[in-house]
C-alpha positions as CSV (number, residue, x, y, z in Angstrom):
1,M,144.7,-11.3,52.8
2,R,143.8,-11.4,49.1
3,S,144.0,-15.2,49.0
4,L,141.5,-15.5,51.8
5,L,139.1,-13.1,50.1
6,L,139.4,-15.2,47.0
7,A,138.6,-18.3,48.9
8,V,135.3,-16.7,49.8
9,C,134.8,-15.9,46.2
10,L,135.3,-19.6,45.3
11,V,132.3,-20.6,47.3
12,L,130.2,-18.3,45.3
13,A,131.8,-18.7,41.9
14,L,129.1,-20.9,40.4
15,H,126.3,-18.7,41.6
16,F,127.5,-15.2,40.8
17,G,128.7,-13.9,37.5
18,E,131.3,-11.9,35.8
19,A,129.0,-10.8,32.9
20,A,126.7,-9.1,35.4
21,V,129.5,-8.0,37.7
22,S,133.2,-7.5,37.1
23,C,135.8,-9.4,39.1
24,N,136.7,-6.2,40.8
25,T,133.1,-5.8,41.9
26,V,133.0,-9.3,43.2
27,I,136.2,-8.8,45.3
28,A,134.9,-5.4,46.6
29,D,131.6,-6.9,47.6
30,L,133.2,-9.8,49.3
31,Y,136.0,-8.0,51.1
32,P,133.9,-7.6,54.3
33,C,133.9,-11.4,54.5
34,V,137.6,-11.7,55.0
35,S,137.6,-11.4,58.8
36,Y,135.0,-14.2,59.1
37,V,136.9,-16.5,56.6
38,T,140.2,-16.0,58.3
39,Q,139.2,-16.0,62.0
40,G,135.6,-17.3,62.2
41,G,133.2,-15.7,64.6
42,P,130.1,-13.8,63.6
43,V,129.6,-13.0,59.9
44,P,129.7,-9.2,59.3
45,S,126.4,-7.9,58.0
46,L,128.3,-6.1,55.2
47,C,129.5,-9.5,54.1
48,C,126.0,-10.9,53.8
49,N,124.9,-7.7,52.0
50,G,127.7,-8.2,49.4
51,L,126.6,-11.8,48.9
52,T,123.0,-10.8,48.5
53,T,123.9,-8.1,46.0
54,L,126.0,-10.5,43.9
55,N,123.3,-13.1,44.1
56,S,120.8,-10.7,42.6
57,Q,123.1,-9.5,39.8
58,A,124.2,-12.8,38.2
59,Q,121.7,-15.3,37.1
60,T,122.9,-17.1,34.0
61,S,125.3,-20.1,33.7
62,A,127.6,-17.9,31.6
63,D,127.7,-15.3,34.4
64,R,128.5,-18.0,37.0
65,Q,131.2,-19.6,34.8
66,G,132.8,-16.2,34.2
67,V,133.2,-15.5,37.9
68,C,134.5,-19.0,38.6
69,R,137.2,-18.5,36.0
70,C,138.1,-15.1,37.4
71,I,138.5,-16.4,40.9
72,K,140.4,-19.5,39.9
73,S,142.8,-17.3,37.9
74,A,143.3,-14.9,40.8
75,I,144.1,-17.6,43.4
76,G,146.3,-19.6,41.1
77,G,148.4,-22.0,43.0
78,L,147.7,-20.7,46.5
79,T,147.3,-23.3,49.3
80,L,144.2,-22.6,51.5
81,S,143.9,-24.0,55.0
82,P,141.0,-26.4,55.7
83,S,139.6,-24.0,58.3
84,T,139.6,-21.1,55.7
85,I,137.8,-23.3,53.2
86,D,135.3,-24.5,55.8
87,N,134.5,-20.9,56.8
88,A,134.2,-19.8,53.2
89,L,131.9,-22.8,52.5
90,S,129.6,-21.9,55.4
91,L,129.0,-18.3,54.2
92,P,126.0,-18.8,52.0
93,S,124.0,-20.7,54.7
94,K,125.1,-18.2,57.4
95,C,123.9,-15.4,55.2
96,G,120.6,-17.1,54.4
97,I,121.5,-17.6,50.7
98,N,120.4,-21.0,49.3
99,L,122.7,-22.3,46.6
100,P,121.2,-25.1,44.6
101,Y,124.4,-27.1,44.2
102,K,127.5,-28.2,46.1
103,F,130.7,-26.3,45.5
104,S,134.4,-27.1,46.2
105,P,137.7,-25.4,45.3
106,S,138.2,-28.1,42.7
107,T,135.0,-27.2,40.8
108,N,135.2,-27.2,37.0
109,C,134.2,-23.8,35.9
110,D,133.0,-25.1,32.5
111,R,130.2,-27.1,34.1
């Protein structure tokens, strides 16, 4: 369950930040997204609320890099299924959040 939540976090890692929010806050805000990421279906409103909150709290490159590092550290060597990754990648658009870049699990957090 934790690995799936962290997959959700990966999608947002470059847009949300650790300096503005702690890793624990990111995970807590994104926890409602786990059911969508693992099973598909409708995105829970609490998931989109969490994404929106994180989006408003972290605005700088340093913030986004910090959260990216946190998430990559937390998921370590886990293998994520293609459907889990696809569901996680679709969250921003399904929640009406426009990210100005492409993200993938192989993203370099230093960029």
